[in-house]
C-alpha positions in Angstrom: 0.9 8.8 -17.9 1.4 11.1 -14.9 -2.3 11.4 -14.4 -2.7 7.6 -14.5 0.1 7.2 -11.9 -1.5 9.7 -9.6 -4.8 8.0 -9.9 -3.2 4.6 -9.2 -1.5 5.9 -6.0 -4.8 7.5 -4.9 -6.6 4.2 -5.2 -3.9 2.7 -2.9 -4.6 5.5 -0.4 -1.0 6.7 -0.7 -1.6 10.4 -1.5 0.6 11.9 -4.2 3.8 10.8 -6.0 5.9 13.5 -4.4 4.6 12.7 -0.9 6.3 10.6 1.9 3.1 9.6 3.7 4.6 6.9 5.9 7.9 5.4 7.2 10.4 4.8 4.3 8.1 6.4 1.7 5.0 5.4 -0.3 6.1 1.7 -0.7 8.0 1.3 2.6 11.2 0.5 0.6 13.3 3.6 1.1 13.3 4.6 -2.5 12.8 8.2 -3.6 11.6 8.8 -7.2 11.2 12.6 -7.6 12.9 14.1 -10.7 15.3 17.1 -10.9 17.1 16.4 -7.6 20.7 17.6 -6.8 23.5 15.3 -7.9 26.1 17.0 -5.8 26.6 19.9 -3.5 29.2 21.7 -1.5 27.7 22.9 1.8 25.3 25.1 -0.2 21.9 23.5 0.4 19.2 26.1 1.3 17.3 25.8 4.6 13.7 26.6 3.8 12.4 26.7 7.4 13.0 25.4 10.9 10.2 24.8 13.4 10.3 23.8 17.1 9.6 20.3 18.4 10.3 18.4 21.6 11.7 14.9 22.3 11.3 12.2 19.7 12.9 9.5 17.6 10.0 9.4 15.2 10.6 10.7 11.7 8.0 12.9 10.0 5.5 12.0 7.3 4.7 14.4 4.5 1.3 14.3 2.7 -0.9 16.8 0.9 1.2 19.8 1.7 1.4 19.0 5.4 4.1 17.6 7.7 3.2 15.3 10.6 5.7 14.9 13.4 5.2 13.3 16.8 7.0 14.3 20.0 7.0 14.1 23.8 6.9 17.0 26.2 8.1 16.1 29.7 6.1 17.7 32.5 7.3 15.6 35.5 10.8 14.2 35.7 13.9 15.1 33.8 15.7 13.8 30.7 19.0 15.2 29.3 19.4 12.8 26.4 22.0 10.8 28.3 20.2 8.9 31.1 18.6 6.0 29.2 17.1 4.1 32.1 13.4 3.3 32.6 12.7 5.9 35.4 9.1 7.0 34.9 8.6 10.3 33.1 5.3 12.0 32.9 4.3 14.2 30.0 2.3 14.7 26.8 2.7 12.7 23.7 1.8 14.9 20.7 1.3 14.8 17.0 2.1 18.2 15.3 0.8 19.1 11.9 2.8 21.8 10.1 2.4 23.6 6.8 5.0 22.0 4.5 5.7 25.4 2.8 6.2 27.5 5.9 6.7 25.2 8.9 3.7 27.0 10.6 1.8 24.8 13.1 -1.7 24.0 11.8 -3.0 21.8 14.6 -1.8 19.4 17.3 -3.2 16.4 19.0 -2.0 15.5 22.5 -2.6 13.2 25.5 -1.1 12.5 28.9 1.3 9.5 29.1 3.8 8.1 31.5 7.0 6.6 29.9 8.4 3.6 31.7 10.6 2.3 28.9 14.3 2.4 28.3 15.4 5.3 26.1 12.5 7.5 27.1 13.4 10.2 24.5 10.0 10.3 22.8 7.8 8.5 20.2 9.4 6.0 17.9 6.7 5.7 15.3 6.3 7.7 12.1 2.6 8.5 11.4 0.9 6.8 8.5 -1.3 9.0 6.4 -3.9 7.4 4.1 -7.3 8.3 2.7 -7.5 11.5 4.7 -6.7 9.9 8.0 -3.6 9.7 10.2 -2.6 6.5 12.1 -0.1 6.5 15.0 1.0 4.3 17.8 2.7 5.9 20.8 5.6 4.6 22.8 3.4 3.2 25.5 0.9 1.7 23.0 -1.7 4.4 22.5 -3.2 3.8 19.0 -4.8 6.8 17.3 -6.8 7.5 14.1 -7.1 11.2 13.4 -8.6 13.3 10.7 -5.4 14.3 8.8 -6.8 17.7 7.8 -8.1 18.9 11.2 -6.5 16.6 13.8 -9.9 15.5 15.2 -10.0 12.1 16.9 -11.8 9.5 14.9 -11.1 6.4 17.1 -8.5 5.3 19.6 -7.3 2.2 21.6 -5.1 2.0 24.6 -3.5 -1.2 23.4 -1.9 -2.2 26.7 -5.2 -1.7 28.7 -7.3 -3.3 26.0 -5.2 -6.4 25.5 -3.6 -6.7 29.0 -0.1 -6.6 27.5 3.0 -4.5 28.3 5.1 -2.4 26.0 8.4 -3.8 24.7 11.4 -2.8 26.7 12.3 0.0 24.3 8.7 1.0 23.6 6.3 0.4 20.7 8.2 1.1 17.5 6.2 -0.6 14.7 4.9 2.0 12.3 1.2 1.2 11.6 0.5 -0.2 8.1 -2.6 0.7 6.2 -3.6 -1.8 3.5 -7.0 -2.2 1.9 -9.7 -1.8 4.6 -7.3 -2.6 7.5 -4.7 -1.0 9.6 -2.1 -3.3 11.3 -0.6 -2.5 14.7 1.2 -4.5 17.4 0.3 -5.5 21.0 2.0 -8.6 22.4 1.0 -11.7 24.3 -0.9 -14.9 23.5 -2.2 -14.8 19.9 -2.1 -11.0 19.8 1.4 -9.8 18.7 -0.1 -8.4 15.4 -3.6 -7.1 15.2 -5.7 -5.9 12.3 -8.3 -3.2 12.8 -10.9 -1.8 10.5 -9.2 1.4 9.4 -12.4 3.5 9.5 -14.0 2.3 12.8 -11.1 0.7 14.8 -13.0 -2.5 15.2 -10.7 -5.5 15.7 -10.8 -7.9 12.6 -8.2 -10.5 13.5 -5.2 -11.1 15.7 -2.3 -13.5 15.4 1.1 -14.8 16.7 2.2 -15.3 20.3 5.2 -13.8 22.2 5.7 -12.1 25.6 6.5 -8.8 23.8 5.6 -7.5 20.3 9.1 -6.8 19.1 9.7 -3.7 17.0 9.1 -4.7 13.4 7.0 -2.6 11.0 4.8 -4.9 8.9 4.7 -4.6 5.2 2.7 -6.2 2.3 4.3 -7.5 -0.9 2.8 -9.3 -3.8 4.6 -12.4 -5.0 3.5 -15.7 -6.6 0.2 -14.0 -7.4 -0.6 -13.6 -3.7 -0.5 -10.7 -1.3 1.7 -11.5 1.7 1.9 -9.6 5.0 5.6 -9.8 6.1 6.4 -9.5 9.8 9.3 -10.4 12.1 8.3 -11.0 15.7 10.6 -12.3 18.5 10.3 -15.9 17.4 10.2 -16.0 13.6 9.9 -14.2 10.3 6.4 -14.9 8.9 4.2 -14.4 5.9 0.5 -14.0 6.7 -2.7 -13.7 4.7 -3.4 -9.9 5.2 -7.1 -10.5 5.2 -7.4 -13.0 8.0 -3.9 -13.4 9.6 -3.4 -17.1 8.7 0.2 -18.2 8.2 1.6 -18.9 4.7 5.1 -19.6 5.9 7.4 -19.2 8.9 11.2 -19.2 9.4 12.6 -19.3 12.9 14.8 -16.3 13.7 15.0 -15.4 17.4 16.8 -12.1 18.0 18.7 -11.1 21.1 16.6 -9.4 23.8 13.5 -9.8 21.5 14.8 -7.0 19.2 13.0 -8.0 16.0 13.4 -4.6 14.6 13.9 -4.8 10.9 11.2 -5.1 8.3 12.0 -7.8 5.8 13.8 -6.2 2.8 12.9 -7.4 -0.7 14.7 -7.3 -4.0 13.3 -9.5 -6.8 12.5 -12.9 -5.2 15.0 -12.4 -2.3 14.2 -11.4 1.3 16.8 -10.3 3.8 16.2 -9.9 7.6 18.8 -9.1 10.2 19.1 -7.9 13.8 21.7 -6.7 16.3 24.4 -9.1 17.4 26.3 -11.8 15.4 24.5 -14.4 13.4 20.9 -13.0 13.5 20.5 -12.7 9.8 18.9 -14.8 7.0 18.5 -14.5 3.3 15.4 -16.2 1.9 14.2 -17.0 -1.6 10.5 -16.6 -2.3 8.9 -19.3 -4.4 7.5 -17.9 -7.6 4.6 -20.4 -7.8 3.2 -20.4 -4.3 3.6 -18.5 -1.0 6.6 -20.4 0.3 10.3 -19.7 0.9 13.6 -21.5 1.2 16.6 -20.4 3.3 19.6 -19.5 1.1 22.0 -18.7 3.9 22.2 -17.6 7.5 24.4 -15.1 9.2 27.7 -16.1 10.6 30.3 -14.1 12.6 32.1 -11.7 10.4 29.8 -12.0 7.5 26.5 -10.2 6.5 25.4 -7.1 8.3 23.5 -6.8 11.5 21.4 -3.6 11.6 19.4 -2.0 14.4 18.2 1.6 14.1 18.2 1.9 10.3 17.2 -0.7 7.8 19.6 -1.8 5.1 19.1 -1.4 1.4 19.6 -4.0 -1.3 20.8 -3.1 -4.8 22.5 -4.9 -7.7 23.3 -8.0 -5.6 24.7 -6.0 -2.6 23.3 -5.4 0.9 24.2 -1.9 2.2 23.6 -1.5 5.9 25.0 -0.1 9.2 26.2 -2.8 11.5 25.0 -2.4 15.1 28.2 -3.7 16.8 30.9 -2.1 14.7 28.8 1.0 13.7 30.3 0.6 10.2 28.4 1.0 6.9 29.0 -2.4 5.4 28.6 -3.7 1.9 27.9 -7.5 1.8 27.1 -9.9 -1.0 23.5 -11.0 -1.4 24.8 -14.3 -2.7 26.5 -15.5 0.5 26.8 -12.6 2.9 30.5 -12.0 2.2 31.6 -8.6 3.3 33.0 -6.4 0.5 34.0 -3.3 2.4 33.2 -1.2 5.4 33.6 2.4 6.7 32.5 4.6 9.6 32.8 7.8 7.5 29.0 8.3 7.1 28.1 7.0 10.6 30.3 8.2 13.4 31.9 11.5 14.3 35.7 11.5 14.0 36.0 12.0 17.8 33.5 9.2 18.7 34.5 7.0 21.6 36.6 4.0 20.5 33.9 1.5 21.6 30.9 3.0 19.8 28.0 0.6 19.3 24.8 1.2 17.5 26.2 3.9 15.2 23.4 5.0 12.8 23.0 6.3 9.3 19.6 6.4 7.5 19.8 5.4 3.9 17.4 6.4 1.1 18.1 5.5 -2.5 17.3 8.1 -5.2 16.3 5.9 -8.1 16.7 8.4 -10.9 20.2 9.6 -9.9 21.3 6.2 -8.7 22.7 7.8 -5.5 22.1 7.5 -1.8 21.0 10.2 0.5 22.3 9.4 4.0 21.3 11.2 7.2 23.9 10.5 9.9 23.5 10.3 13.6 25.9 13.3 13.7 23.2 15.5 12.0 25.0 15.5 8.7 23.2 15.1 5.4 25.4 13.1 3.0 25.1 12.3 -0.7 27.0 9.3 -1.8 27.5 6.6 -4.4 27.6 3.1 -3.1 28.9 0.2 -5.2 30.7 -3.1 -4.9 33.9 -1.2 -5.2 33.3 1.2 -2.3 31.9 4.4 -0.8 32.2 7.6 -2.7 31.0 10.8 -1.1 29.5 13.6 -3.3 28.4 16.1 -0.7 28.0 16.7 3.0 26.3 19.4 5.0 25.6 19.7 8.8 21.8 20.3 9.1 20.9 19.4 12.7 22.6 19.2 16.1 22.7 15.8 17.8 20.5 16.3 20.9 20.1 12.8 22.3 22.7 10.5 23.7 23.9 6.9 23.4 27.1 5.1 24.3 28.9 8.2 25.4 28.2 10.2 22.3 25.6 12.7 21.1 23.2 11.4 18.4 20.2 12.1 16.4 18.3 8.9 15.7 15.4 9.7 13.3 14.5 8.6 9.8 13.9 11.6 7.6 11.3 12.1 4.9 12.0 13.0 1.3 9.2 14.9 -0.5 8.5 18.1 -2.4 12.2 18.0 -3.6 13.3 18.4 0.0 14.4 16.6 3.1 12.4 16.9 6.3 14.5 15.9 9.3 14.2 16.4 13.0 16.1 16.2 16.3 14.7 16.8 19.8 14.5 20.6 19.4 13.5 21.3 15.8 12.4 20.0 12.5 14.0 21.4 9.3 13.1 21.5 5.6 16.0 21.7 3.2 15.7 22.3 -0.5 17.3 19.5 -2.6 16.0 20.6 -6.0 18.5 20.6 -8.8 
């Protein structure tokens, strides 16, 4: 059965079962399935290695014994992790390839870039590794396809120059999606918010949707009602597209504040949840089981649901667990109607955080076998917890990285980690660390 599972994953271009080859794992759902993982700990997790990196919000990808992590080396201008304005900063955007066993650098790919966006602290996008290739979109729109083994350039596009568009205010943040023969990336403008390219040649195959900016949503593909649907949230609506040609199956209006369509639609059964920062930017949809259509079950209201920004929520057993962008609390809300069940800042903010601390962040990954959540806090703490309707129960906590960036008067590390090889791979703006989580 294991051989069959590996063969199936290989046909999907997703490497091996214990890899984390893209943002949120093999299926982009934040679920970790490796066996023999710790069920509790008391500050005794083993650091396997640490390796130097530079500025970046982008989490790593892990595939075929290699770790891929992007960063930004500033060569002209200064950044101390506090000044978040759009003052131009010149430097090199890089993709580093490290040996997963030792942390030793195997190769790097780099290019000159000038950051003109807010929060200029490095790349936002986790590389996507599929079929021996790596796909990456930089903060200013540089789209790259590299040989994952050697780092050699296969094809590239300067998206903003090619499509005469401009980066979103906070930089391109949509992790490229590889599906079938295509790779999907974002641009922005008239009929070109989402673009599909031939994954081997970089040739444009189709483009769709219109908005001044692309937003920040990573696309994902689901299969429902016997049809593959490409789900995407752009600054006007949540849509389902035919992944082969970009035609629209359905669309639900959902305009986020400041164009921050950040969250990829989260699916559990026939339910889809989408939310953004601020109050009332949330919707629960029900997928039709017979045809590619949806109906709205409920919309967000003040003091219900959860409104996430930096980290996507997770749905489990009828409950939405997510970090609210305004209160910085981890909130449990009912999938049925959005009613809030409980909230806590214990896994999100430091005890001495300023009283008005917006956009607190904690990155949740669910371990399916142990039925527990691994949480990486903006404080640099790795936390193991059980989440239920009844509340939050912490089972272990260890400080693994220093917060090196800044936001709202506090030091933060805002980066989604990878879980592979019975380990966590996490980074700040100075180093990436591998920590053993084996039982």
